[in-house]
C-alpha positions as CSV (number, residue, x, y, z in Angstrom):
1,M,-0.1,0.1,0.0
2,A,1.2,3.9,-0.5
3,E,0.8,3.9,2.9
4,E,3.3,1.9,3.8
5,E,5.6,2.7,1.7
6,Q,4.9,6.2,3.3
7,G,5.8,4.9,6.7
8,H,2.1,5.8,7.8
9,H,1.2,2.1,9.8
10,H,-2.7,2.9,10.2
11,H,-2.4,0.6,13.6
12,L,-6.2,1.2,14.4
13,H,-8.0,-2.3,13.4
14,L,-5.0,-4.9,14.7
15,H,-5.7,-4.2,18.7
16,H,-9.2,-5.3,18.3
17,H,-8.1,-9.3,17.6
18,K,-6.8,-11.7,19.7
19,E,-2.8,-12.0,20.5
20,G,-1.2,-13.4,17.6
21,E,-3.9,-13.0,14.7
22,E,-3.5,-10.2,12.1
23,Y,-6.1,-8.2,10.6
24,S,-6.9,-9.8,7.6
25,G,-9.2,-7.0,5.8
26,G,-12.8,-7.5,5.0
27,N,-15.6,-5.7,6.2
28,V,-15.2,-2.8,8.4
29,N,-17.5,-1.1,10.1
30,Y,-16.8,2.3,9.7
31,E,-19.9,4.0,11.8
32,K,-18.9,2.2,14.3
33,E,-15.3,3.7,13.7
34,K,-16.2,7.1,13.6
35,K,-18.6,6.6,17.0
36,H,-15.6,4.6,19.0
37,H,-13.3,7.9,18.1
38,K,-15.7,10.6,18.8
39,H,-16.6,8.4,22.5
40,L,-12.9,8.6,23.2
41,E,-12.5,12.3,22.1
42,H,-15.6,13.8,24.2
43,L,-13.7,11.3,27.2
44,G,-10.5,13.3,26.7
45,E,-12.0,16.8,26.2
46,L,-14.1,16.0,29.8
47,G,-10.6,15.1,30.9
48,A,-8.7,18.0,30.0
49,T,-11.4,19.9,31.3
50,A,-11.3,18.4,34.7
51,A,-7.3,18.7,35.0
52,S,-7.7,22.0,33.5
53,A,-9.8,22.8,36.7
54,Y,-7.6,21.2,39.0
55,A,-4.8,22.7,38.0
56,L,-7.0,26.2,38.7
57,H,-8.3,24.7,42.2
58,E,-4.3,23.9,43.1
59,K,-3.2,27.9,41.9
60,H,-5.4,28.9,44.4
61,E,-5.0,26.3,47.7
62,A,-1.3,27.8,46.7
63,K,-2.2,31.2,47.5
64,K,-4.4,30.6,49.9
65,D,-1.9,28.1,52.3
66,S,1.2,29.2,52.3
67,E,2.8,26.8,54.6
68,Q,2.1,24.5,51.6
69,S,2.2,26.2,48.8
70,H,5.5,24.7,47.1
71,E,3.0,21.3,47.2
72,H,0.0,23.1,45.6
73,K,2.5,24.7,42.9
74,I,4.0,20.9,41.9
75,K,0.6,19.4,42.1
76,E,-1.0,22.5,39.7
77,E,2.2,22.0,37.5
78,V,2.1,18.6,37.0
79,A,-1.8,18.8,36.9
80,A,-1.2,21.4,34.0
81,V,0.9,18.6,32.0
82,V,-1.5,16.1,32.5
83,A,-4.6,18.4,30.7
84,V,-1.6,19.2,27.7
85,G,-1.3,15.6,27.0
86,V,-4.7,14.8,27.1
87,G,-5.4,17.7,24.7
88,G,-3.1,15.7,22.6
89,F,-4.6,12.5,22.7
90,V,-7.8,14.6,22.4
91,L,-6.3,15.7,18.9
92,H,-5.0,12.2,18.1
93,E,-8.8,10.8,18.1
94,H,-10.1,13.9,16.1
95,H,-7.8,12.8,14.0
96,E,-8.3,9.0,14.0
97,K,-12.3,10.2,13.1
98,K,-11.5,12.0,10.2
99,E,-8.9,9.4,8.6
100,A,-12.2,6.7,9.7
101,K,-14.4,8.9,7.4
102,R,-11.8,9.2,4.9
103,E,-11.7,5.5,5.0
104,E,-15.3,5.2,4.5
105,K,-15.7,7.3,1.6
106,E,-12.2,5.6,-0.3
107,A,-14.5,2.3,0.6
108,D,-17.3,3.4,-0.5
109,N,-15.5,4.9,-4.2
110,G,-16.5,8.2,-3.3
111,K,-20.2,7.7,-3.3
112,D,-21.9,10.3,-1.7
113,H,-24.6,8.5,0.6
114,R,-26.8,11.8,1.7
115,H,-29.8,12.7,0.1
116,H,-30.3,15.7,-2.3
117,L,-33.2,17.5,-2.0
118,F,-32.3,20.1,-5.0
């Protein structure tokens, strides 16, 4: 495949099979793939929001609790790093969702299944 020659390996389907079993092609439920990545994207968004909120909470606690401010600042920084990392995961899942849409379109040979009134 051209993707493999370019060094891009779409491993989306490989992790759904038992160990030692390889993906053999066949029918792929693209609608299910898109839903799966959309679901993970939304979970990631929730995680990023929660980590950001926790970072802000720790920033507030650092100002309020001068004796433990160093500990709160460390927790704030860790939460901020987690939020950034989860944000990267969200972008990855968004890309995977778009990739599943593109693959579905290619599998349908570019046929548009939406109904147009005009």
